[in-house]
Each structure stands twice: as structure tokens, then as C-alpha cells.
All heavy atoms as a GROMACS GRO file, in nm:
protein
  441
    1MET      N    1   0.088  -0.109   0.001
    1MET     CA    2  -0.002   0.000   0.006
    1MET      C    3   0.096   0.116   0.007
    1MET      O    4   0.193   0.140   0.075
    1MET     CB    5  -0.088   0.004   0.115
    1MET     CG    6  -0.166   0.128   0.142
    1MET     SD    7  -0.290   0.135   0.266
    1MET     CE    8  -0.189   0.132   0.420
    2THR      N    9   0.048   0.218  -0.077
    2THR     CA   10   0.123   0.341  -0.088
    2THR      C   11   0.029   0.457  -0.057
    2THR      O   12  -0.079   0.457  -0.101
    2THR     CB   13   0.193   0.373  -0.225
    2THR    OG1   14   0.273   0.261  -0.260
    2THR    CG2   15   0.263   0.492  -0.235
    3LEU      N   16   0.080   0.548   0.036
    3LEU     CA   17   0.006   0.667   0.078
    3LEU      C   18   0.079   0.790   0.025
    3LEU      O   19   0.196   0.795   0.043
    3LEU     CB   20  -0.006   0.668   0.226
    3LEU     CG   21  -0.087   0.792   0.275
    3LEU    CD1   22  -0.227   0.796   0.263
    3LEU    CD2   23  -0.060   0.798   0.442
    4VAL      N   24  -0.002   0.880  -0.038
    4VAL     CA   25   0.049   1.003  -0.091
    4VAL      C   26  -0.037   1.112  -0.042
    4VAL      O   27  -0.152   1.107  -0.038
    4VAL     CB   28   0.054   1.006  -0.247
    4VAL    CG1   29   0.108   1.136  -0.301
    4VAL    CG2   30   0.135   0.887  -0.306
    5GLN      N   31   0.033   1.211   0.018
    5GLN     CA   32  -0.035   1.328   0.072
    5GLN      C   33   0.035   1.455   0.026
    5GLN      O   34   0.165   1.469   0.036
    5GLN     CB   35  -0.034   1.316   0.220
    5GLN     CG   36  -0.102   1.437   0.285
    5GLN     CD   37  -0.103   1.434   0.444
    5GLN    OE1   38  -0.048   1.330   0.498
    5GLN    NE2   39  -0.157   1.529   0.500
    6LEU      N   40  -0.043   1.554  -0.016
    6LEU     CA   41   0.017   1.687  -0.048
    6LEU      C   42  -0.020   1.776   0.060
    6LEU      O   43  -0.136   1.796   0.098
    6LEU     CB   44  -0.043   1.742  -0.180
    6LEU     CG   45   0.006   1.876  -0.220
    6LEU    CD1   46   0.150   1.878  -0.263
    6LEU    CD2   47  -0.072   1.914  -0.345
    7VAL      N   48   0.086   1.830   0.124
    7VAL     CA   49   0.063   1.921   0.242
    7VAL      C   50   0.039   2.058   0.178
    7VAL      O   51   0.116   2.116   0.103
    7VAL     CB   52   0.192   1.927   0.336
    7VAL    CG1   53   0.168   2.028   0.437
    7VAL    CG2   54   0.216   1.787   0.378
    8GLY      N   55  -0.079   2.126   0.219
    8GLY     CA   56  -0.121   2.246   0.168
    8GLY      C   57  -0.048   2.364   0.232
    8GLY      O   58   0.020   2.358   0.328
    9TRP      N   59  -0.074   2.484   0.166
    9TRP     CA   60  -0.017   2.609   0.204
    9TRP      C   61  -0.043   2.644   0.348
    9TRP      O   62   0.036   2.704   0.420
    9TRP     CB   63  -0.056   2.724   0.128
    9TRP     CG   64   0.008   2.713  -0.009
    9TRP    CD1   65  -0.052   2.662  -0.131
    9TRP    CD2   66   0.139   2.740  -0.055
    9TRP    NE1   67   0.030   2.676  -0.242
    9TRP    CE2   68   0.160   2.717  -0.198
    9TRP    CE3   69   0.254   2.795   0.006
    9TRP    CZ2   70   0.267   2.739  -0.264
    9TRP    CZ3   71   0.378   2.809  -0.053
    9TRP    CH2   72   0.389   2.781  -0.186
   10GLU      N   73  -0.159   2.602   0.405
   10GLU     CA   74  -0.193   2.634   0.543
   10GLU      C   75  -0.117   2.565   0.643
   10GLU      O   76  -0.114   2.610   0.770
   10GLU     CB   77  -0.342   2.616   0.566
   10GLU     CG   78  -0.388   2.467   0.557
   10GLU     CD   79  -0.424   2.424   0.418
   10GLU    OE1   80  -0.392   2.499   0.316
   10GLU    OE2   81  -0.468   2.307   0.405
   11HIS      N   82  -0.043   2.470   0.608
   11HIS     CA   83   0.040   2.378   0.706
   11HIS      C   84   0.189   2.397   0.676
   11HIS      O   85   0.259   2.350   0.764
   11HIS     CB   86  -0.002   2.238   0.706
   11HIS     CG   87  -0.148   2.218   0.731
   11HIS    ND1   88  -0.205   2.243   0.857
   11HIS    CD2   89  -0.247   2.172   0.657
   11HIS    CE1   90  -0.327   2.216   0.860
   11HIS    NE2   91  -0.360   2.178   0.736
   12SER      N   92   0.231   2.452   0.574
   12SER     CA   93   0.365   2.457   0.530
   12SER      C   94   0.391   2.580   0.445
   12SER      O   95   0.311   2.624   0.378
   12SER     CB   96   0.406   2.332   0.460
   12SER     OG   97   0.542   2.344   0.407
   13MET      N   98   0.511   2.632   0.462
   13MET     CA   99   0.562   2.750   0.381
   13MET      C  100   0.571   2.713   0.232
   13MET      O  101   0.573   2.789   0.140
   13MET     CB  102   0.681   2.804   0.439
   13MET     CG  103   0.677   2.867   0.564
   13MET     SD  104   0.568   3.003   0.576
   13MET     CE  105   0.657   3.128   0.482
   14LYS      N  106   0.582   2.582   0.210
   14LYS     CA  107   0.592   2.534   0.064
   14LYS      C  108   0.500   2.409   0.054
   14LYS      O  109   0.482   2.339   0.148
   14LYS     CB  110   0.739   2.511   0.029
   14LYS     CG  111   0.811   2.413   0.123
   14LYS     CD  112   0.960   2.398   0.081
   14LYS     CE  113   1.019   2.323   0.183
   14LYS     NZ  114   1.161   2.323   0.174
   15ASN      N  115   0.468   2.382  -0.063
   15ASN     CA  116   0.395   2.257  -0.089
   15ASN      C  117   0.493   2.142  -0.062
   15ASN      O  118   0.597   2.139  -0.136
   15ASN     CB  119   0.324   2.256  -0.226
   15ASN     CG  120   0.194   2.332  -0.235
   15ASN    OD1  121   0.143   2.358  -0.133
   15ASN    ND2  122   0.162   2.365  -0.350
   16GLU      N  123   0.455   2.041  -0.001
   16GLU     CA  124   0.546   1.924   0.022
   16GLU      C  125   0.461   1.796  -0.015
   16GLU      O  126   0.329   1.776   0.025
   16GLU     CB  127   0.584   1.917   0.166
   16GLU     CG  128   0.668   2.032   0.209
   16GLU     CD  129   0.712   2.026   0.358
   16GLU    OE1  130   0.623   1.991   0.434
   16GLU    OE2  131   0.829   2.059   0.388
   17LEU      N  132   0.520   1.707  -0.077
   17LEU     CA  133   0.466   1.590  -0.114
   17LEU      C  134   0.518   1.479  -0.028
   17LEU      O  135   0.636   1.459  -0.024
   17LEU     CB  136   0.491   1.547  -0.263
   17LEU     CG  137   0.427   1.413  -0.307
   17LEU    CD1  138   0.275   1.432  -0.293
   17LEU    CD2  139   0.469   1.392  -0.452
   18ILE      N  140   0.426   1.416   0.049
   18ILE     CA  141   0.486   1.313   0.148
   18ILE      C  142   0.434   1.179   0.089
   18ILE      O  143   0.318   1.163   0.064
   18ILE     CB  144   0.425   1.329   0.279
   18ILE    CG1  145   0.470   1.479   0.342
   18ILE    CG2  146   0.465   1.221   0.378
   18ILE    CD1  147   0.394   1.509   0.465
   19ILE      N  148   0.531   1.090   0.074
   19ILE     CA  149   0.502   0.949   0.031
   19ILE      C  150   0.546   0.851   0.128
   19ILE      O  151   0.652   0.849   0.173
   19ILE     CB  152   0.574   0.922  -0.112
   19ILE    CG1  153   0.533   1.032  -0.210
   19ILE    CG2  154   0.544   0.780  -0.158
   19ILE    CD1  155   0.595   1.017  -0.346
   20ALA      N  156   0.461   0.769   0.176
   20ALA     CA  157   0.476   0.661   0.264
   20ALA      C  158   0.443   0.524   0.206
   20ALA      O  159   0.348   0.513   0.127
   20ALA     CB  160   0.408   0.679   0.392
   21GLN      N  161   0.518   0.424   0.233
   21GLN     CA  162   0.495   0.298   0.170
   21GLN      C  163   0.496   0.194   0.278
   21GLN      O  164   0.588   0.188   0.358
   21GLN     CB  165   0.598   0.255   0.059
   21GLN     CG  166   0.556   0.133  -0.019
   21GLN     CD  167   0.654   0.132  -0.142
   21GLN    OE1  168   0.787   0.115  -0.109
   21GLN    NE2  169   0.610   0.134  -0.260
   22PHE      N  170   0.389   0.116   0.291
   22PHE     CA  171   0.368   0.009   0.395
   22PHE      C  172   0.446  -0.116   0.338
   22PHE      O  173   0.425  -0.167   0.229
   22PHE     CB  174   0.221  -0.017   0.412
   22PHE     CG  175   0.202  -0.131   0.502
   22PHE    CD1  176   0.213  -0.117   0.646
   22PHE    CD2  177   0.157  -0.260   0.451
   22PHE    CE1  178   0.209  -0.224   0.723
   22PHE    CE2  179   0.143  -0.371   0.541
   22PHE     CZ  180   0.150  -0.336   0.681
   23LYS      N  181   0.536  -0.163   0.432
   23LYS     CA  182   0.604  -0.279   0.405
   23LYS      C  183   0.552  -0.386   0.493
   23LYS      O  184   0.538  -0.370   0.618
   23LYS     CB  185   0.750  -0.270   0.435
   23LYS     CG  186   0.822  -0.157   0.355
   23LYS     CD  187   0.854  -0.195   0.222
   23LYS     CE  188   0.928  -0.090   0.153
   23LYS     NZ  189   0.979  -0.124   0.011
   24ASN      N  190   0.501  -0.500   0.448
   24ASN     CA  191   0.444  -0.602   0.526
   24ASN      C  192   0.556  -0.675   0.600
   24ASN      O  193   0.585  -0.794   0.572
   24ASN     CB  194   0.360  -0.690   0.442
   24ASN     CG  195   0.270  -0.784   0.531
   24ASN    OD1  196   0.246  -0.745   0.643
   24ASN    ND2  197   0.201  -0.872   0.473
   25LEU      N  198   0.626  -0.616   0.695
   25LEU     CA  199   0.732  -0.665   0.771
   25LEU      C  200   0.679  -0.734   0.896
   25LEU      O  201   0.575  -0.697   0.942
   25LEU     CB  202   0.837  -0.566   0.810
   25LEU     CG  203   0.903  -0.493   0.696
   25LEU    CD1  204   0.992  -0.378   0.738
   25LEU    CD2  205   0.988  -0.592   0.604
   26PRO      N  206   0.743  -0.828   0.954
   26PRO     CA  207   0.700  -0.896   1.078
   26PRO      C  208   0.684  -0.788   1.188
   26PRO      O  209   0.774  -0.687   1.198
   26PRO     CB  210   0.819  -0.992   1.111
   26PRO     CG  211   0.893  -1.010   0.989
   26PRO     CD  212   0.871  -0.885   0.894
   27ARG      N  213   0.584  -0.801   1.266
   27ARG     CA  214   0.551  -0.704   1.380
   27ARG      C  215   0.655  -0.725   1.494
   27ARG      O  216   0.659  -0.628   1.570
   27ARG     CB  217   0.414  -0.726   1.418
   27ARG     CG  218   0.312  -0.694   1.323
   27ARG     CD  219   0.170  -0.722   1.366
   27ARG     NE  220   0.138  -0.650   1.484
   27ARG     CZ  221   0.056  -0.552   1.488
   27ARG    NH1  222   0.007  -0.501   1.381
   27ARG    NH2  223   0.036  -0.484   1.590
   28LYS      N  224   0.730  -0.825   1.491
   28LYS     CA  225   0.824  -0.850   1.602
   28LYS      C  226   0.928  -0.733   1.618
   28LYS      O  227   0.957  -0.693   1.724
   28LYS     CB  228   0.901  -0.986   1.592
   28LYS     CG  229   0.990  -1.014   1.700
   28LYS     CD  230   1.056  -1.145   1.667
   28LYS     CE  231   1.151  -1.171   1.791
   28LYS     NZ  232   1.241  -1.300   1.770
   29ALA      N  233   0.978  -0.674   1.498
   29ALA     CA  234   1.075  -0.577   1.506
   29ALA      C  235   1.014  -0.451   1.568
   29ALA      O  236   1.073  -0.377   1.652
   29ALA     CB  237   1.124  -0.549   1.372
   30ALA      N  238   0.888  -0.417   1.534
   30ALA     CA  239   0.824  -0.307   1.581
   30ALA      C  240   0.793  -0.318   1.735
   30ALA      O  241   0.803  -0.219   1.807
   30ALA     CB  242   0.689  -0.280   1.510
   31THR      N  243   0.762  -0.429   1.777
   31THR     CA  244   0.736  -0.467   1.919
   31THR      C  245   0.864  -0.446   1.990
   31THR      O  246   0.875  -0.373   2.109
   31THR     CB  247   0.681  -0.596   1.931
   31THR    OG1  248   0.559  -0.626   1.859
   31THR    CG2  249   0.662  -0.629   2.088
   32GLU      N  250   0.980  -0.496   1.940
   32GLU     CA  251   1.100  -0.488   2.013
   32GLU      C  252   1.150  -0.327   2.011
   32GLU      O  253   1.200  -0.296   2.109
   32GLU     CB  254   1.211  -0.559   1.930
   32GLU     CG  255   1.184  -0.712   1.960
   32GLU     CD  256   1.283  -0.791   1.876
   32GLU    OE1  257   1.373  -0.735   1.796
   32GLU    OE2  258   1.275  -0.920   1.891
   33ARG      N  259   1.130  -0.259   1.904
   33ARG     CA  260   1.166  -0.121   1.915
   33ARG      C  261   1.070  -0.031   2.007
   33ARG      O  262   1.121   0.043   2.074
   33ARG     CB  263   1.136  -0.057   1.762
   33ARG     CG  264   1.180   0.089   1.750
   33ARG     CD  265   1.326   0.101   1.788
   33ARG     NE  266   1.347   0.252   1.766
   33ARG     CZ  267   1.416   0.314   1.862
   33ARG    NH1  268   1.478   0.258   1.959
   33ARG    NH2  269   1.434   0.455   1.841
   34LEU      N  270   0.946  -0.070   2.009
   34LEU     CA  271   0.860  -0.001   2.115
   34LEU      C  272   0.924  -0.037   2.245
   34LEU      O  273   0.917   0.070   2.333
   34LEU     CB  274   0.716  -0.054   2.106
   34LEU     CG  275   0.619  -0.001   2.211
   34LEU    CD1  276   0.612   0.151   2.211
   34LEU    CD2  277   0.485  -0.070   2.198
   35GLN      N  278   0.956  -0.147   2.278
   35GLN     CA  279   1.001  -0.182   2.420
   35GLN      C  280   1.137  -0.110   2.443
   35GLN      O  281   1.151  -0.055   2.556
   35GLN     CB  282   1.025  -0.341   2.425
   35GLN     CG  283   1.058  -0.375   2.576
   35GLN     CD  284   0.946  -0.343   2.661
   35GLN    OE1  285   0.825  -0.376   2.627
   35GLN    NE2  286   0.967  -0.279   2.780
   36GLN      N  287   1.218  -0.096   2.347
   36GLN     CA  288   1.345  -0.016   2.349
   36GLN      C  289   1.316   0.133   2.385
   36GLN      O  290   1.376   0.182   2.484
   36GLN     CB  291   1.426  -0.024   2.227
   36GLN     CG  292   1.494  -0.158   2.214
   36GLN     CD  293   1.564  -0.156   2.071
   36GLN    OE1  294   1.539  -0.060   1.990
   36GLN    NE2  295   1.638  -0.268   2.045
   37VAL      N  296   1.223   0.191   2.323
   37VAL     CA  297   1.176   0.328   2.341
   37VAL      C  298   1.128   0.354   2.480
   37VAL      O  299   1.172   0.444   2.546
   37VAL     CB  300   1.093   0.385   2.237
   37VAL    CG1  301   1.030   0.517   2.266
   37VAL    CG2  302   1.161   0.385   2.093
   38LEU      N  303   1.034   0.256   2.520
   38LEU     CA  304   0.979   0.277   2.650
   38LEU      C  305   1.092   0.259   2.768
   38LEU      O  306   1.086   0.333   2.863
   38LEU     CB  307   0.878   0.166   2.668
   38LEU     CG  308   0.747   0.179   2.584
   38LEU    CD1  309   0.654   0.070   2.605
   38LEU    CD2  310   0.688   0.312   2.603
   39ASP      N  311   1.189   0.156   2.738
   39ASP     CA  312   1.292   0.142   2.836
   39ASP      C  313   1.392   0.263   2.848
   39ASP      O  314   1.426   0.309   2.951
   39ASP     CB  315   1.365   0.018   2.807
   39ASP     CG  316   1.290  -0.105   2.832
   39ASP    OD1  317   1.186  -0.116   2.902
   39ASP    OD2  318   1.329  -0.211   2.778
   40THR      N  319   1.419   0.315   2.730
   40THR     CA  320   1.513   0.431   2.727
   40THR      C  321   1.465   0.558   2.790
   40THR      O  322   1.534   0.627   2.858
   40THR     CB  323   1.544   0.466   2.573
   40THR    OG1  324   1.597   0.354   2.504
   40THR    CG2  325   1.631   0.586   2.557
   41PHE      N  326   1.330   0.578   2.779
   41PHE     CA  327   1.273   0.702   2.840
   41PHE      C  328   1.207   0.674   2.975
   41PHE      O  329   1.136   0.764   3.034
   41PHE     CB  330   1.175   0.768   2.738
   41PHE     CG  331   1.247   0.815   2.627
   41PHE    CD1  332   1.237   0.758   2.500
   41PHE    CD2  333   1.311   0.947   2.628
   41PHE    CE1  334   1.312   0.810   2.389
   41PHE    CE2  335   1.386   0.981   2.517
   41PHE     CZ  336   1.388   0.920   2.401
   42GLY      N  337   1.212   0.557   3.033
   42GLY     CA  338   1.160   0.515   3.150
   42GLY      C  339   1.014   0.518   3.160
   42GLY      O  340   0.944   0.568   3.257
   43LEU      N  341   0.958   0.477   3.049
   43LEU     CA  342   0.810   0.484   3.035
   43LEU      C  343   0.747   0.333   3.040
   43LEU      O  344   0.646   0.309   2.969
   43LEU     CB  345   0.767   0.556   2.908
   43LEU     CG  346   0.811   0.690   2.884
   43LEU    CD1  347   0.788   0.743   2.749
   43LEU    CD2  348   0.748   0.778   2.997
   44GLN      N  349   0.801   0.251   3.117
   44GLN     CA  350   0.752   0.117   3.121
   44GLN      C  351   0.604   0.110   3.161
   44GLN      O  352   0.527   0.014   3.124
   44GLN     CB  353   0.833   0.014   3.213
   44GLN     CG  354   0.973  -0.004   3.172
   44GLN     CD  355   1.071   0.118   3.206
   44GLN    OE1  356   1.037   0.209   3.272
   44GLN    NE2  357   1.203   0.096   3.180
   45GLY      N  358   0.564   0.204   3.246
   45GLY     CA  359   0.420   0.200   3.287
   45GLY      C  360   0.330   0.232   3.174
   45GLY      O  361   0.211   0.202   3.195
   46MET      N  362   0.372   0.275   3.062
   46MET     CA  363   0.277   0.301   2.945
   46MET      C  364   0.274   0.176   2.858
   46MET      O  365   0.196   0.172   2.763
   46MET     CB  366   0.324   0.417   2.865
   46MET     CG  367   0.325   0.550   2.936
   46MET     SD  368   0.360   0.699   2.834
   46MET     CE  369   0.215   0.700   2.742
   47GLN      N  370   0.342   0.071   2.895
   47GLN     CA  371   0.336  -0.050   2.812
   47GLN      C  372   0.193  -0.105   2.776
   47GLN      O  373   0.159  -0.141   2.682
   47GLN     CB  374   0.415  -0.166   2.876
   47GLN     CG  375   0.426  -0.306   2.798
   47GLN     CD  376   0.495  -0.283   2.671
   47GLN    OE1  377   0.600  -0.216   2.665
   47GLN    NE2  378   0.438  -0.340   2.560
   48GLU      N  379   0.113  -0.099   2.894
   48GLU     CA  380  -0.022  -0.138   2.875
   48GLU      C  381  -0.108  -0.073   2.780
   48GLU      O  382  -0.191  -0.127   2.705
   48GLU     CB  383  -0.092  -0.132   3.021
   48GLU     CG  384  -0.234  -0.191   3.020
   48GLU     CD  385  -0.285  -0.199   3.160
   48GLU    OE1  386  -0.218  -0.236   3.255
   48GLU    OE2  387  -0.407  -0.154   3.173
   49ARG      N  388  -0.075   0.058   2.755
   49ARG     CA  389  -0.148   0.146   2.671
   49ARG      C  390  -0.120   0.087   2.520
   49ARG      O  391  -0.199   0.116   2.442
   49ARG     CB  392  -0.090   0.286   2.670
   49ARG     CG  393  -0.164   0.384   2.590
   49ARG     CD  394  -0.109   0.522   2.623
   49ARG     NE  395  -0.210   0.625   2.576
   49ARG     CZ  396  -0.196   0.746   2.593
   49ARG    NH1  397  -0.107   0.792   2.674
   49ARG    NH2  398  -0.298   0.833   2.558
   50PHE      N  399  -0.006   0.030   2.496
   50PHE     CA  400   0.021  -0.016   2.359
   50PHE      C  401   0.003  -0.164   2.340
   50PHE      O  402   0.033  -0.215   2.243
   50PHE     CB  403   0.171   0.021   2.332
   50PHE     CG  404   0.200   0.170   2.331
   50PHE    CD1  405   0.259   0.225   2.443
   50PHE    CD2  406   0.154   0.250   2.234
   50PHE    CE1  407   0.286   0.366   2.444
   50PHE    CE2  408   0.194   0.392   2.229
   50PHE     CZ  409   0.258   0.439   2.348
   51SER      N  410  -0.055  -0.233   2.438
   51SER     CA  411  -0.073  -0.378   2.426
   51SER      C  412  -0.153  -0.412   2.310
   51SER      O  413  -0.129  -0.523   2.249
   51SER     CB  414  -0.126  -0.427   2.561
   51SER     OG  415  -0.259  -0.385   2.579
   52SER      N  416  -0.250  -0.344   2.269
   52SER     CA  417  -0.330  -0.380   2.152
   52SER      C  418  -0.240  -0.365   2.022
   52SER      O  419  -0.280  -0.428   1.929
   52SER     CB  420  -0.459  -0.299   2.151
   52SER     OG  421  -0.432  -0.160   2.125
   53LEU      N  422  -0.139  -0.284   2.024
   53LEU     CA  423  -0.063  -0.275   1.893
   53LEU      C  424   0.033  -0.377   1.893
   53LEU      O  425   0.076  -0.416   1.772
   53LEU     CB  426   0.005  -0.134   1.908
   53LEU     CG  427  -0.081  -0.009   1.923
   53LEU    CD1  428   0.010   0.105   1.922
   53LEU    CD2  429  -0.167   0.004   1.797
   54THR      N  430   0.069  -0.444   2.005
   54THR     CA  431   0.189  -0.534   1.995
   54THR      C  432   0.139  -0.687   2.008
   54THR      O  433   0.204  -0.778   2.004
   54THR     CB  434   0.292  -0.514   2.101
   54THR    OG1  435   0.217  -0.520   2.226
   54THR    CG2  436   0.356  -0.381   2.085
   55ALA      N  437   0.002  -0.704   2.008
   55ALA     CA  438  -0.055  -0.829   2.026
   55ALA      C  439  -0.065  -0.899   1.890
   55ALA      O  440  -0.066  -0.847   1.793
   55ALA     CB  441  -0.185  -0.836   2.100
   0.00000   0.00000   0.00000
């Protein structure tokens, strides 16, 4: 899936084209990265908030 968005003048000093592409990669890497970020910033208490994303 590819997402294309043109940012309008009201949000940017110039028109910007943002292109994002979804890669169907295993979710394990995202789960591990989330855990690293929570650990780095001492936010382990927020883990429950993201449980639906990592299940």
C-alpha cells in the first residue's frame, strides 16, 4: 500500500509531497523497538497502553 499526501499552504511554507509505503514486515521488530523506546525513556508504565498494538 502506498500513501501519498500533499501538504497544503496552510500547514507549510511550501507545498510538500509526502510519500509513505507500507512494507508487510514482521511485527516483532516493531514490538522490540517499542520496548526499547519505553525502556530508554523510563516509560515502562505505558506498556499497557500499547498492548493492543503489539498483540
